[in-house]
C-alpha positions in Angstrom: 38.2 14.0 -32.6 36.6 16.2 -30.0 35.0 14.9 -26.7 31.3 15.1 -26.1 29.9 18.6 -25.6 27.9 19.3 -22.6 25.0 21.5 -23.6 22.7 21.3 -20.6 23.3 24.0 -18.0 23.3 22.9 -14.4 21.4 25.1 -12.0 23.3 26.8 -9.2 22.9 25.4 -5.7 21.3 28.7 -4.6 18.7 28.6 -7.4 17.9 25.0 -6.6 17.5 25.7 -2.9 15.3 28.7 -3.6 13.1 26.7 -5.9 12.7 24.0 -3.2 11.9 26.6 -0.5 9.3 28.5 -2.6 7.7 25.3 -3.8 7.4 24.1 -0.2 5.8 27.4 0.9 3.4 27.3 -2.0 2.5 23.7 -1.1 1.8 24.8 2.5 -0.4 27.7 1.4 -2.4 25.4 -0.9 -2.8 22.7 1.7 -3.1 24.8 4.8 -4.6 28.0 3.6 -5.2 29.3 7.1 -1.4 29.5 7.6 -0.9 32.4 5.2 -3.8 34.3 6.8 -2.4 33.7 10.3 1.0 34.8 9.2 -0.2 38.0 7.7 -2.4 38.8 10.7 0.8 38.7 12.8 2.1 41.9 11.2 1.4 45.4 12.3 -1.5 46.8 10.2 -0.3 48.7 7.1 -1.6 49.2 3.6 0.4 46.5 2.0 -0.5 44.0 4.8 -4.2 44.8 4.4 -4.1 44.2 0.7 -2.2 40.9 1.1 -4.5 39.8 3.9 -7.6 40.3 1.7 -6.0 38.3 -1.0 -5.0 35.6 1.4 -8.5 35.4 2.8 -9.9 35.1 -0.7 -7.4 32.4 -1.6 -8.4 30.5 1.6 -12.0 30.7 0.7 -11.4 29.4 -2.8 -9.3 26.6 -1.5 -11.9 25.6 1.0 -14.6 25.7 -1.6 -12.7 23.4 -3.9 -11.7 21.0 -1.1 -8.0 21.3 -1.6 -7.5 21.5 2.1 -9.2 18.1 2.8 -6.0 16.3 3.8 -5.2 19.1 6.3 -8.7 19.1 7.7 -8.7 15.3 8.2 -5.3 15.3 9.8 -6.2 18.2 12.1 -9.4 16.5 13.1 -7.5 13.3 13.9 -4.9 15.1 15.9 -7.6 17.0 17.9 -9.4 13.7 18.5 -6.3 11.8 19.6 -5.1 14.6 21.9 -8.6 15.3 23.3 -8.1 19.0 22.3 -11.0 21.4 21.5 -11.2 23.3 18.3 -9.7 26.8 18.7 
């Protein structure tokens, strides 16, 4: 009699870590859309950066229109109020 066969493949630690990292970055972009725009603006202007920046700005606009950034906006507002900071 043979032992039980293991048919499910386990993911490698590197693949699991990459999935977590990219999912976290995606979550940040969706909840704090300004972060991607700010990050791309930090690069020296070049054709690829310009194309990505336009795409990031469009994504930011779409996210703001749908209200997906509501948690970030509320948290930022609370932080600014608690710390007596002005809006940038």
